[in-house]
C-alpha positions as CSV (number, residue, x, y, z in Angstrom):
1,M,3.7,9.3,-7.4
2,V,1.6,7.5,-5.0
3,V,2.3,4.0,-4.1
4,G,0.5,1.4,-2.6
5,V,2.4,-0.7,0.3
6,D,0.9,-3.8,1.8
7,G,4.2,-5.5,2.7
8,S,4.2,-7.9,-0.4
9,E,7.3,-8.5,-2.3
10,E,5.4,-6.9,-5.0
11,S,4.6,-4.0,-3.5
12,R,8.2,-3.8,-2.5
13,R,8.7,-3.7,-6.1
14,A,6.5,-1.2,-6.9
15,L,7.8,1.2,-4.4
16,R,11.4,0.7,-5.9
17,W,10.3,1.3,-9.4
18,A,8.2,4.3,-8.1
19,C,11.5,5.5,-6.8
20,A,13.6,5.2,-9.8
21,Q,11.1,6.8,-12.0
22,A,10.8,9.8,-9.4
23,R,14.3,10.2,-9.1
24,P,15.3,11.8,-13.0
25,R,11.7,13.7,-13.1
26,G,12.6,15.1,-9.4
27,C,9.1,14.5,-7.9
28,G,8.4,12.5,-4.8
29,V,6.9,9.6,-3.8
30,L,3.9,9.2,-1.7
31,A,3.9,5.6,0.3
32,V,0.3,4.3,1.2
33,A,-0.3,1.8,3.4
34,V,-4.2,0.8,4.4
35,W,-5.3,-0.8,7.2
36,H,-9.1,-2.1,7.6
37,L,-10.6,-4.2,10.3
38,Y,-13.0,-6.6,9.7
39,P,-16.0,-7.4,11.5
40,L,-15.7,-10.3,14.0
41,T,-17.2,-13.7,12.8
42,S,-19.4,-16.3,14.4
43,D,-16.1,-18.7,15.1
44,D,-14.1,-16.0,16.9
45,R,-13.1,-17.2,20.3
46,V,-14.7,-15.5,23.3
47,G,-12.2,-14.3,25.5
48,S,-9.3,-14.1,23.3
49,S,-7.5,-10.6,22.6
50,P,-7.1,-10.1,18.6
51,W,-4.4,-7.3,18.0
52,W,-6.9,-5.0,17.0
53,F,-8.2,-4.6,20.5
54,T,-4.7,-4.2,22.1
55,T,-2.9,-2.3,19.3
56,D,-4.1,0.7,17.7
57,P,-4.2,0.1,14.3
58,D,-2.7,3.3,13.0
59,I,0.6,2.9,15.0
60,A,0.7,-0.6,13.9
61,T,0.6,0.3,10.4
62,Q,2.8,3.4,10.6
63,S,5.2,0.9,12.1
64,F,4.8,-1.5,9.2
65,L,5.2,1.3,6.9
66,E,8.3,2.8,8.3
67,D,10.1,-0.9,7.9
68,A,8.9,-1.4,4.5
69,V,10.0,1.8,3.3
70,A,13.2,2.0,5.4
71,P,15.4,-0.2,2.7
72,V,14.0,1.7,-0.3
73,V,15.1,4.9,1.4
74,A,18.6,3.7,1.8
75,D,18.7,2.8,-1.8
76,F,16.9,6.1,-2.9
77,P,18.2,8.7,-0.6
78,D,17.5,11.6,-3.1
79,V,14.1,10.9,-3.6
80,M,11.7,12.4,-1.2
81,I,9.1,9.3,0.2
82,S,6.6,9.9,2.3
83,R,4.1,8.4,4.2
84,V,0.6,8.1,4.9
85,V,-1.4,5.7,6.8
86,R,-5.3,5.2,6.0
87,S,-8.0,3.5,7.8
88,G,-10.7,1.7,4.9
89,R,-10.6,-0.5,1.9
90,A,-7.3,-0.3,0.0
91,P,-8.9,0.5,-3.6
92,E,-11.0,3.0,-2.1
93,E,-8.4,4.9,-0.6
94,L,-6.0,4.9,-3.4
95,A,-8.2,5.7,-5.5
96,R,-9.1,8.9,-3.5
97,L,-5.4,9.9,-3.2
98,S,-4.7,9.2,-7.2
99,H,-6.8,12.7,-7.5
100,L,-3.7,13.9,-6.2
101,A,-1.2,12.2,-8.4
102,Q,0.0,12.0,-11.8
103,M,0.6,8.2,-11.5
104,L,-0.7,5.5,-9.2
105,V,1.8,2.3,-8.7
106,V,0.8,-0.9,-7.1
107,G,2.1,-4.3,-7.0
108,A,0.2,-7.2,-9.1
109,R,-0.6,-9.2,-6.3
110,G,-0.7,-8.6,-2.7
111,H,-1.4,-10.3,0.7
112,G,-5.0,-11.4,-0.6
113,G,-6.5,-14.6,-1.1
114,L,-5.5,-16.5,-4.1
115,S,-1.6,-16.1,-4.7
116,G,-1.7,-17.9,-8.2
117,M,-3.8,-15.2,-9.5
118,L,-2.0,-12.6,-12.2
119,L,-3.7,-9.5,-11.0
120,G,-4.9,-9.5,-7.5
121,S,-8.4,-7.8,-6.6
122,T,-7.1,-4.5,-5.1
123,S,-4.9,-3.9,-8.3
124,R,-8.2,-4.8,-10.5
125,D,-10.1,-2.5,-8.5
126,V,-7.6,0.6,-8.3
127,L,-7.2,0.2,-12.2
128,E,-11.2,0.7,-12.2
129,R,-11.2,3.4,-9.6
130,A,-8.2,5.6,-10.3
131,S,-8.7,9.1,-11.6
132,C,-4.7,8.9,-12.8
133,T,-2.2,6.6,-14.8
134,V,-1.8,3.3,-13.0
135,I,0.9,1.4,-13.0
136,V,0.9,-2.5,-11.9
137,V,4.5,-3.5,-11.3
138,R,5.2,-7.5,-11.3
């Protein structure tokens, strides 16, 4: 099972749901965090130091992923939870990994733009691109 993790409450619920499903099946879970750098815009200030200039995004994302997964590991010690960090756009990276999975699990909404939407753009894009069953957890 592959699970998209972005730090949102809904992605934490998705990870917990996946672990609860993996436990009786005796399968593992792959927790995936994806980072993407957006191009600088015209209103970015010269001389400022955005985090991506001072921190390796892979290292920062790995640390974030470990923090997000830690409480779930404590609740599901018998489920093997692997972690992977990818760079790119989340829907595309999750869809690539879906070729290796029987199931892809995502939260309904993450840290995207409009919090009132029932289904976020990443979840919607994953539904369209994935090559396995997709579960959207609310």
